[in-house]
ChimeraX commands (.cxc) that place a marker at each C-alpha (Angstrom):
marker #1 position -1.09,-4.09,6.01 radius 0.5
marker #1 position 1.83,-4.92,3.80 radius 0.5
marker #1 position 1.29,-7.94,1.52 radius 0.5
marker #1 position 4.99,-8.91,1.35 radius 0.5
marker #1 position 5.16,-8.19,-2.35 radius 0.5
marker #1 position 7.59,-5.87,-4.02 radius 0.5
marker #1 position 6.13,-2.47,-4.69 radius 0.5
marker #1 position 7.75,0.02,-7.03 radius 0.5
marker #1 position 5.99,3.36,-7.00 radius 0.5
marker #1 position 8.64,4.68,-9.33 radius 0.5
marker #1 position 12.11,3.73,-10.52 radius 0.5
marker #1 position 14.52,6.51,-9.54 radius 0.5
marker #1 position 17.36,7.06,-11.98 radius 0.5
marker #1 position 20.50,5.26,-10.92 radius 0.5
marker #1 position 18.81,2.71,-8.68 radius 0.5
marker #1 position 19.99,-0.80,-9.29 radius 0.5
marker #1 position 18.15,-4.05,-8.78 radius 0.5
marker #1 position 21.09,-5.04,-6.61 radius 0.5
marker #1 position 19.13,-3.61,-3.69 radius 0.5
marker #1 position 17.65,-7.05,-3.28 radius 0.5
marker #1 position 21.12,-8.34,-2.55 radius 0.5
marker #1 position 21.26,-6.15,0.54 radius 0.5
marker #1 position 18.25,-7.86,2.01 radius 0.5
marker #1 position 19.46,-11.31,1.07 radius 0.5
marker #1 position 22.91,-10.70,2.51 radius 0.5
marker #1 position 21.62,-9.25,5.75 radius 0.5
marker #1 position 18.72,-11.69,6.12 radius 0.5
marker #1 position 18.63,-13.09,9.60 radius 0.5
marker #1 position 15.27,-14.01,11.09 radius 0.5
marker #1 position 11.85,-12.41,11.37 radius 0.5
marker #1 position 8.99,-13.63,13.49 radius 0.5
marker #1 position 8.63,-16.43,14.16 radius 0.5
marker #1 position 12.26,-16.40,15.29 radius 0.5
marker #1 position 14.14,-19.67,14.86 radius 0.5
marker #1 position 16.55,-20.79,17.56 radius 0.5
marker #1 position 20.07,-19.93,16.43 radius 0.5
marker #1 position 23.16,-18.49,18.02 radius 0.5
marker #1 position 23.95,-14.80,17.78 radius 0.5
marker #1 position 27.17,-15.51,15.88 radius 0.5
marker #1 position 25.28,-17.49,13.26 radius 0.5
marker #1 position 22.70,-14.72,12.99 radius 0.5
marker #1 position 25.34,-12.17,12.06 radius 0.5
marker #1 position 27.07,-14.27,9.42 radius 0.5
marker #1 position 27.28,-12.64,6.04 radius 0.5
marker #1 position 26.03,-9.21,7.11 radius 0.5
marker #1 position 26.93,-6.73,4.33 radius 0.5
marker #1 position 24.82,-3.60,4.93 radius 0.5
marker #1 position 27.31,-1.36,3.12 radius 0.5
marker #1 position 26.54,-2.95,-0.24 radius 0.5
marker #1 position 24.17,-0.30,-1.50 radius 0.5
marker #1 position 24.21,0.02,-5.31 radius 0.5
marker #1 position 26.43,2.72,-6.74 radius 0.5
marker #1 position 24.92,5.26,-9.12 radius 0.5
marker #1 position 26.71,7.35,-11.70 radius 0.5
marker #1 position 26.21,10.41,-9.49 radius 0.5
marker #1 position 25.73,10.02,-5.74 radius 0.5
marker #1 position 22.26,10.89,-4.61 radius 0.5
marker #1 position 19.27,9.82,-2.59 radius 0.5
marker #1 position 18.84,12.85,-0.37 radius 0.5
marker #1 position 15.65,13.28,1.67 radius 0.5
marker #1 position 14.13,16.73,1.06 radius 0.5
marker #1 position 12.48,18.72,3.83 radius 0.5
marker #1 position 9.19,18.31,1.96 radius 0.5
marker #1 position 9.40,14.50,2.01 radius 0.5
marker #1 position 6.27,12.56,2.95 radius 0.5
marker #1 position 6.72,9.65,5.35 radius 0.5
marker #1 position 4.56,6.55,5.29 radius 0.5
marker #1 position 4.49,3.66,7.77 radius 0.5
marker #1 position 5.47,0.14,6.75 radius 0.5
marker #1 position 3.87,-2.70,8.73 radius 0.5
marker #1 position 6.19,-5.69,8.90 radius 0.5
marker #1 position 6.26,-8.96,10.82 radius 0.5
marker #1 position 6.52,-7.94,14.45 radius 0.5
marker #1 position 7.49,-4.34,13.76 radius 0.5
marker #1 position 6.64,-1.16,11.89 radius 0.5
marker #1 position 8.80,1.70,10.66 radius 0.5
marker #1 position 8.43,4.88,8.65 radius 0.5
marker #1 position 9.89,5.26,5.17 radius 0.5
marker #1 position 10.09,7.98,2.55 radius 0.5
marker #1 position 7.26,8.00,0.03 radius 0.5
marker #1 position 8.55,7.09,-3.43 radius 0.5
marker #1 position 11.58,5.09,-2.31 radius 0.5
marker #1 position 11.76,1.66,-3.91 radius 0.5
marker #1 position 10.61,-1.03,-1.50 radius 0.5
marker #1 position 11.82,-4.63,-1.44 radius 0.5
marker #1 position 10.26,-6.93,1.15 radius 0.5
marker #1 position 11.16,-10.44,2.14 radius 0.5
marker #1 position 10.75,-13.01,4.88 radius 0.5
marker #1 position 13.42,-11.36,7.05 radius 0.5
marker #1 position 12.81,-7.65,6.69 radius 0.5
marker #1 position 12.53,-4.81,4.24 radius 0.5
marker #1 position 14.76,-2.48,2.22 radius 0.5
marker #1 position 13.89,1.02,0.99 radius 0.5
marker #1 position 16.18,2.79,-1.43 radius 0.5
marker #1 position 16.65,5.77,-3.70 radius 0.5
marker #1 position 19.80,6.10,-5.83 radius 0.5
marker #1 position 22.71,5.41,-3.46 radius 0.5
marker #1 position 20.78,5.84,-0.22 radius 0.5
marker #1 position 19.05,2.96,1.50 radius 0.5
marker #1 position 17.32,1.89,4.69 radius 0.5
marker #1 position 17.44,-1.79,5.67 radius 0.5
marker #1 position 15.29,-3.06,8.57 radius 0.5
marker #1 position 15.82,-6.60,9.81 radius 0.5
marker #1 position 14.75,-8.67,12.79 radius 0.5
marker #1 position 17.15,-10.86,14.76 radius 0.5
marker #1 position 16.78,-12.95,17.91 radius 0.5
marker #1 position 16.53,-10.80,21.02 radius 0.5
marker #1 position 19.83,-10.10,22.80 radius 0.5
marker #1 position 19.93,-11.35,26.38 radius 0.5
marker #1 position 23.03,-9.38,27.37 radius 0.5
marker #1 position 24.33,-5.87,26.84 radius 0.5
marker #1 position 24.06,-4.34,23.38 radius 0.5
marker #1 position 27.65,-3.00,23.31 radius 0.5
marker #1 position 28.95,-6.51,23.98 radius 0.5
marker #1 position 26.76,-7.92,21.22 radius 0.5
marker #1 position 28.01,-5.33,18.73 radius 0.5
marker #1 position 31.64,-5.86,19.70 radius 0.5
marker #1 position 31.60,-9.64,19.63 radius 0.5
marker #1 position 28.99,-10.44,16.98 radius 0.5
marker #1 position 28.54,-7.60,14.49 radius 0.5
marker #1 position 31.85,-5.78,14.29 radius 0.5
marker #1 position 33.91,-8.78,13.14 radius 0.5
marker #1 position 31.75,-8.90,10.00 radius 0.5
marker #1 position 31.51,-5.14,9.56 radius 0.5
marker #1 position 35.24,-4.57,9.78 radius 0.5
marker #1 position 35.76,-6.80,6.75 radius 0.5
marker #1 position 33.71,-4.39,4.63 radius 0.5
marker #1 position 35.55,-2.57,1.81 radius 0.5
marker #1 position 36.69,0.83,3.06 radius 0.5
marker #1 position 35.32,0.30,6.57 radius 0.5
marker #1 position 36.13,3.13,8.99 radius 0.5
marker #1 position 34.50,2.99,12.38 radius 0.5
marker #1 position 32.92,6.08,13.89 radius 0.5
marker #1 position 31.13,6.77,17.16 radius 0.5
marker #1 position 29.01,4.42,19.22 radius 0.5
marker #1 position 26.29,5.90,21.42 radius 0.5
marker #1 position 23.51,4.63,23.66 radius 0.5
marker #1 position 19.96,5.61,22.74 radius 0.5
marker #1 position 16.33,4.78,23.50 radius 0.5
marker #1 position 13.79,4.06,20.77 radius 0.5
marker #1 position 10.14,3.30,21.43 radius 0.5
marker #1 position 10.91,2.89,25.11 radius 0.5
marker #1 position 13.52,0.17,24.51 radius 0.5
marker #1 position 17.31,0.31,24.89 radius 0.5
marker #1 position 19.11,1.05,21.67 radius 0.5
marker #1 position 22.61,1.64,20.38 radius 0.5
marker #1 position 23.76,3.70,17.39 radius 0.5
marker #1 position 26.95,2.80,15.56 radius 0.5
marker #1 position 28.31,5.05,12.82 radius 0.5
marker #1 position 30.88,4.09,10.22 radius 0.5
marker #1 position 31.93,4.56,6.61 radius 0.5
marker #1 position 32.32,2.06,3.82 radius 0.5
marker #1 position 32.21,1.64,0.08 radius 0.5
marker #1 position 29.15,0.91,-2.00 radius 0.5
marker #1 position 28.96,-1.99,-4.39 radius 0.5
marker #1 position 30.60,-1.20,-7.76 radius 0.5
marker #1 position 28.37,0.41,-10.36 radius 0.5
marker #1 position 27.23,-2.29,-12.77 radius 0.5
marker #1 position 28.23,-0.17,-15.78 radius 0.5
marker #1 position 31.21,1.95,-14.71 radius 0.5
marker #1 position 32.57,-0.17,-11.87 radius 0.5
marker #1 position 32.88,2.94,-9.71 radius 0.5
marker #1 position 32.05,3.00,-6.03 radius 0.5
marker #1 position 30.98,5.78,-3.68 radius 0.5
marker #1 position 31.86,6.33,-0.03 radius 0.5
marker #1 position 28.86,5.78,2.22 radius 0.5
marker #1 position 28.10,7.17,5.65 radius 0.5
marker #1 position 26.20,4.59,7.67 radius 0.5
marker #1 position 24.05,4.85,10.79 radius 0.5
marker #1 position 23.36,1.43,12.25 radius 0.5
marker #1 position 20.82,1.17,15.06 radius 0.5
marker #1 position 20.28,-1.81,17.33 radius 0.5
marker #1 position 16.96,-1.78,19.22 radius 0.5
marker #1 position 16.45,-4.62,21.71 radius 0.5
marker #1 position 12.68,-5.08,21.86 radius 0.5
marker #1 position 10.39,-7.44,23.77 radius 0.5
marker #1 position 10.69,-10.34,21.33 radius 0.5
marker #1 position 13.43,-9.44,18.86 radius 0.5
marker #1 position 16.46,-7.30,18.12 radius 0.5
marker #1 position 15.71,-4.80,15.36 radius 0.5
marker #1 position 18.70,-3.70,13.30 radius 0.5
marker #1 position 18.30,-0.62,11.11 radius 0.5
marker #1 position 21.06,0.19,8.65 radius 0.5
marker #1 position 20.74,3.62,7.04 radius 0.5
marker #1 position 23.35,4.52,4.44 radius 0.5
marker #1 position 23.85,7.55,2.22 radius 0.5
marker #1 position 26.73,8.89,0.10 radius 0.5
marker #1 position 29.31,11.07,1.81 radius 0.5
marker #1 position 28.18,14.67,1.44 radius 0.5
marker #1 position 24.45,13.90,1.19 radius 0.5
marker #1 position 22.75,15.24,4.32 radius 0.5
marker #1 position 20.12,12.75,5.48 radius 0.5
marker #1 position 20.84,13.15,9.19 radius 0.5
marker #1 position 17.41,14.46,10.20 radius 0.5
marker #1 position 15.48,12.12,7.92 radius 0.5
marker #1 position 17.43,9.06,9.04 radius 0.5
marker #1 position 17.01,9.95,12.69 radius 0.5
marker #1 position 13.27,10.28,12.20 radius 0.5
marker #1 position 13.10,6.90,10.47 radius 0.5
marker #1 position 15.20,5.16,13.13 radius 0.5
marker #1 position 13.15,6.61,15.99 radius 0.5
marker #1 position 9.90,5.67,14.28 radius 0.5
marker #1 position 10.51,1.94,14.72 radius 0.5
marker #1 position 7.92,0.20,16.87 radius 0.5
marker #1 position 7.51,-3.43,17.87 radius 0.5
marker #1 position 4.15,-5.15,17.48 radius 0.5
marker link #1:1,2 radius 0.2
marker link #1:2,3 radius 0.2
marker link #1:3,4 radius 0.2
marker link #1:4,5 radius 0.2
marker link #1:5,6 radius 0.2
marker link #1:6,7 radius 0.2
marker link #1:7,8 radius 0.2
marker link #1:8,9 radius 0.2
marker link #1:9,10 radius 0.2
marker link #1:10,11 radius 0.2
marker link #1:11,12 radius 0.2
marker link #1:12,13 radius 0.2
marker link #1:13,14 radius 0.2
marker link #1:14,15 radius 0.2
marker link #1:15,16 radius 0.2
marker link #1:16,17 radius 0.2
marker link #1:17,18 radius 0.2
marker link #1:18,19 radius 0.2
marker link #1:19,20 radius 0.2
marker link #1:20,21 radius 0.2
marker link #1:21,22 radius 0.2
marker link #1:22,23 radius 0.2
marker link #1:23,24 radius 0.2
marker link #1:24,25 radius 0.2
marker link #1:25,26 radius 0.2
marker link #1:26,27 radius 0.2
marker link #1:27,28 radius 0.2
marker link #1:28,29 radius 0.2
marker link #1:29,30 radius 0.2
marker link #1:30,31 radius 0.2
marker link #1:31,32 radius 0.2
marker link #1:32,33 radius 0.2
marker link #1:33,34 radius 0.2
marker link #1:34,35 radius 0.2
marker link #1:35,36 radius 0.2
marker link #1:36,37 radius 0.2
marker link #1:37,38 radius 0.2
marker link #1:38,39 radius 0.2
marker link #1:39,40 radius 0.2
marker link #1:40,41 radius 0.2
marker link #1:41,42 radius 0.2
marker link #1:42,43 radius 0.2
marker link #1:43,44 radius 0.2
marker link #1:44,45 radius 0.2
marker link #1:45,46 radius 0.2
marker link #1:46,47 radius 0.2
marker link #1:47,48 radius 0.2
marker link #1:48,49 radius 0.2
marker link #1:49,50 radius 0.2
marker link #1:50,51 radius 0.2
marker link #1:51,52 radius 0.2
marker link #1:52,53 radius 0.2
marker link #1:53,54 radius 0.2
marker link #1:54,55 radius 0.2
marker link #1:55,56 radius 0.2
marker link #1:56,57 radius 0.2
marker link #1:57,58 radius 0.2
marker link #1:58,59 radius 0.2
marker link #1:59,60 radius 0.2
marker link #1:60,61 radius 0.2
marker link #1:61,62 radius 0.2
marker link #1:62,63 radius 0.2
marker link #1:63,64 radius 0.2
marker link #1:64,65 radius 0.2
marker link #1:65,66 radius 0.2
marker link #1:66,67 radius 0.2
marker link #1:67,68 radius 0.2
marker link #1:68,69 radius 0.2
marker link #1:69,70 radius 0.2
marker link #1:70,71 radius 0.2
marker link #1:71,72 radius 0.2
marker link #1:72,73 radius 0.2
marker link #1:73,74 radius 0.2
marker link #1:74,75 radius 0.2
marker link #1:75,76 radius 0.2
marker link #1:76,77 radius 0.2
marker link #1:77,78 radius 0.2
marker link #1:78,79 radius 0.2
marker link #1:79,80 radius 0.2
marker link #1:80,81 radius 0.2
marker link #1:81,82 radius 0.2
marker link #1:82,83 radius 0.2
marker link #1:83,84 radius 0.2
marker link #1:84,85 radius 0.2
marker link #1:85,86 radius 0.2
marker link #1:86,87 radius 0.2
marker link #1:87,88 radius 0.2
marker link #1:88,89 radius 0.2
marker link #1:89,90 radius 0.2
marker link #1:90,91 radius 0.2
marker link #1:91,92 radius 0.2
marker link #1:92,93 radius 0.2
marker link #1:93,94 radius 0.2
marker link #1:94,95 radius 0.2
marker link #1:95,96 radius 0.2
marker link #1:96,97 radius 0.2
marker link #1:97,98 radius 0.2
marker link #1:98,99 radius 0.2
marker link #1:99,100 radius 0.2
marker link #1:100,101 radius 0.2
marker link #1:101,102 radius 0.2
marker link #1:102,103 radius 0.2
marker link #1:103,104 radius 0.2
marker link #1:104,105 radius 0.2
marker link #1:105,106 radius 0.2
marker link #1:106,107 radius 0.2
marker link #1:107,108 radius 0.2
marker link #1:108,109 radius 0.2
marker link #1:109,110 radius 0.2
marker link #1:110,111 radius 0.2
marker link #1:111,112 radius 0.2
marker link #1:112,113 radius 0.2
marker link #1:113,114 radius 0.2
marker link #1:114,115 radius 0.2
marker link #1:115,116 radius 0.2
marker link #1:116,117 radius 0.2
marker link #1:117,118 radius 0.2
marker link #1:118,119 radius 0.2
marker link #1:119,120 radius 0.2
marker link #1:120,121 radius 0.2
marker link #1:121,122 radius 0.2
marker link #1:122,123 radius 0.2
marker link #1:123,124 radius 0.2
marker link #1:124,125 radius 0.2
marker link #1:125,126 radius 0.2
marker link #1:126,127 radius 0.2
marker link #1:127,128 radius 0.2
marker link #1:128,129 radius 0.2
marker link #1:129,130 radius 0.2
marker link #1:130,131 radius 0.2
marker link #1:131,132 radius 0.2
marker link #1:132,133 radius 0.2
marker link #1:133,134 radius 0.2
marker link #1:134,135 radius 0.2
marker link #1:135,136 radius 0.2
marker link #1:136,137 radius 0.2
marker link #1:137,138 radius 0.2
marker link #1:138,139 radius 0.2
marker link #1:139,140 radius 0.2
marker link #1:140,141 radius 0.2
marker link #1:141,142 radius 0.2
marker link #1:142,143 radius 0.2
marker link #1:143,144 radius 0.2
marker link #1:144,145 radius 0.2
marker link #1:145,146 radius 0.2
marker link #1:146,147 radius 0.2
marker link #1:147,148 radius 0.2
marker link #1:148,149 radius 0.2
marker link #1:149,150 radius 0.2
marker link #1:150,151 radius 0.2
marker link #1:151,152 radius 0.2
marker link #1:152,153 radius 0.2
marker link #1:153,154 radius 0.2
marker link #1:154,155 radius 0.2
marker link #1:155,156 radius 0.2
marker link #1:156,157 radius 0.2
marker link #1:157,158 radius 0.2
marker link #1:158,159 radius 0.2
marker link #1:159,160 radius 0.2
marker link #1:160,161 radius 0.2
marker link #1:161,162 radius 0.2
marker link #1:162,163 radius 0.2
marker link #1:163,164 radius 0.2
marker link #1:164,165 radius 0.2
marker link #1:165,166 radius 0.2
marker link #1:166,167 radius 0.2
marker link #1:167,168 radius 0.2
marker link #1:168,169 radius 0.2
marker link #1:169,170 radius 0.2
marker link #1:170,171 radius 0.2
marker link #1:171,172 radius 0.2
marker link #1:172,173 radius 0.2
marker link #1:173,174 radius 0.2
marker link #1:174,175 radius 0.2
marker link #1:175,176 radius 0.2
marker link #1:176,177 radius 0.2
marker link #1:177,178 radius 0.2
marker link #1:178,179 radius 0.2
marker link #1:179,180 radius 0.2
marker link #1:180,181 radius 0.2
marker link #1:181,182 radius 0.2
marker link #1:182,183 radius 0.2
marker link #1:183,184 radius 0.2
marker link #1:184,185 radius 0.2
marker link #1:185,186 radius 0.2
marker link #1:186,187 radius 0.2
marker link #1:187,188 radius 0.2
marker link #1:188,189 radius 0.2
marker link #1:189,190 radius 0.2
marker link #1:190,191 radius 0.2
marker link #1:191,192 radius 0.2
marker link #1:192,193 radius 0.2
marker link #1:193,194 radius 0.2
marker link #1:194,195 radius 0.2
marker link #1:195,196 radius 0.2
marker link #1:196,197 radius 0.2
marker link #1:197,198 radius 0.2
marker link #1:198,199 radius 0.2
marker link #1:199,200 radius 0.2
marker link #1:200,201 radius 0.2
marker link #1:201,202 radius 0.2
marker link #1:202,203 radius 0.2
marker link #1:203,204 radius 0.2
marker link #1:204,205 radius 0.2
marker link #1:205,206 radius 0.2
view
């Protein structure tokens, strides 16, 4: 069982402590879920703000070992060795410029595409370099899900000020007691498609 404390198995080169900002900016609500409107829940979402490294990286090798994180009301797999930052509202895993952010929001009563269009996209479209991609229906853990893809810019490197273009997979899984939002980002040209799909489809509600 996770203790809620920050664990750092190792500090990959290029990783910035700014990862914590991702979690703080995307913090919504974990169990117990407070009563708040969906529009308020989405305020300030900035999942594209992964820290920029001098050289883009954070690929998941075929030999990667996956472990299972047990959070409040959910569990999800992550890559062994990625830096983990936990908080009251979710968890972030990161390596160099790649990151996985899992957060819990109040369950959506209506259709997921409507929620994304009316609640999430207004915030996402204000992201630096935002370019919307495809939106597809999915099923994860037996629950309806939606996958939104887009591109954006990372946060500026703290030393050089440079940014990298990120490819983002954002999953919405409407579970029995909460909406899980998984934001998986990696630099353009780094192939984490299979690894990210495995992580997204590993999410389970508890």
